[in-house]
C-alpha angles and dihedrals in degrees: 000000000000091000091053090050091050091047092052091048090049092050090049091052090047089053090058093056107130091187107061115192119236117215115249091239090064095051118093122192121205136186092242091053091050091050092050091047091051091051091047093050090049092053091047092053094047095048092044090052092050091045089057090059089050088052091053093050120095132200137200120250120202124207128176133210140155114279106238096177106099101142101065125088125251118231116223115200115199136183110164131153117207123193093235134086117268095241091060100055139053135192129205143138129248114187132198092267088060090248113150117214112200122220095246091130093052126091121216108209123181109230141152115267093216113084127228118243093263092047092047090052090051090048094049090049090053091050091050090053090050091054091051091048091053090052100038110038092178089071087077088073089058091050091051092051099042101025085202093260093180094057123087113249096205139035110289117241120269113267096201136048114241118228096223126063119261115273099176135069128228112207112195138155134071141283133200113226135175118270093251133095113288148159124244108193142172115205142147117302134015118290120251127187118256132187090239097041123295141306140205125229097235100143094087094054119087118233090230090068093056112117118149096178103139146175123213109209094171138001121166142146128226126006111003110238121201113242099013119132119216127200095255097043109118095018114149124185128183117203112228092205137014096255105061138136125211118194129190120188109202130189112198122206118194109232133192110202120199117173135148088264104041145007116204145150107235140145133242122202143188123213142198121191139206134179134185139164120257108237115155092186090059093045096256101130130179143086125293114245147076115296125187111188111191134187128188123230119231091224125083124209122216111203112192128177110230131200133196109257119240095243091056091050091052092048091052091049091052089049091052095049096042095043095051092043093051095042095049090046092054093045092049092049094048092047092051091048093051092048091052092050094046093045095050102040107028112020104044100022092179103094121064114185116217094215121085095242121077119258123251119252093251093058091047091054093048092050091047090053091050092052091050091049092052091051091055 
């Protein structure tokens, strides 16, 4: 009884077979079918190989949300060289809450404003990358993924010793400021606290020594990432006269970066710039110096590196194999059918089959040979 039940179950399963087997005696292989199969297998291999490279590729996904972190401090990273002596200039930050941040975390280093050949080459390379980034915005994805680990993130040291004493000042280091709009500026005189804000001791500095030509080797906000390139990196400005104002208006966007190489909380920014001479007689008022006015966006950007999942890769491979196999099979069948029709009805024209269906090519050839033999 159990054997009969198992036999019935086995027969039922066999009846559900969606892949019936054809006996070998009913299968006919042809040269045309082998050629089509070879072409199909070649296409399958090529597309599967290319699909593997697509599977290895990653992309950056951007998501936006409101920045709810307003209590933490914002790190300001600076590396600027000004064509004035260090004792003549001072740098500090005054934010919207009238809080003055002294430049205790900044280092004033006397240097030469002119670059050595190696430094000039590094600076020109950085400017060339900035031009490409302004033209091709998609390159930023490459920078996020690679972070350019092999590239130097700061100006290389000078390889020669200049003959003249240093007449410029390199201001580099970092400051922690409040997460509100503020103004980081470099102007004449050292900053001193004041009940109504702050002031700079500029009275003891002669106007003839003013020269706010400057070079920005690095300016960033948040965690400093090795190899990243910011919009103002590589900027170089030459003052046409001694009394000149340079202004940079910066919009900061908090960014959380999460790639397969690094996870960090940093900040991106966009910038517009303006410069003008200070001439009180002509109505152009102001203070000579370098002013960077920044504001912080209320939106935060999450940048995540994404990868194609394995199951999706396998599904795409099955689609490639099945699609090519089915398409080549249909094309081969249609081509064979058209050749049979053309050969029987238009090319030979001697044999007319009595049945309704067209004759195969082999029967047409046999009948054509018989007719030729009868004529002889």
